[in-house]
C-alpha positions, -999 to +999 in steps of 0.1 A: -402+314+755-429+338+742-411+346+710-415+309+702-453+310+704-469+299+671-491+326+656-521+304+653-518+296+691-516+333+699-546+342+678-567+314+692-557+321+727-566+358+723-601+348+714-606+327+745-603+348+777-606+318+800-578+299+783-557+331+782-561+336+819-553+299+827-523+299+804-510+331+821-512+314+855-494+282+844-459+274+857-431+277+831-429+240+826-466+237+820-464+264+794-436+247+777-456+215+774-486+234+759-464+253+735-448+220+724-483+207+717-491+239+698-460+235+676-472+200+666-508+207+656-516+204+620-549+221+616-569+251+628-594+227+645-566+209+663-553+243+676-589+252+687-592+219+705-559+226+723-571+261+733-604+247+745-586+221+766-567+249+784-599+270+790-620+242+804 
């Protein structure tokens, strides 16, 4: 699964400790949903919004 993580997602996640911790604690199916969303974003701002939604 983790080899399929978009680079922009990894970079944005690394900058948000809260989101990183919450993502790490998610169940596999929850992570798959988030990663599918990450694959479908079309801008840096959209990716940031996704990361922020995880961290909040």
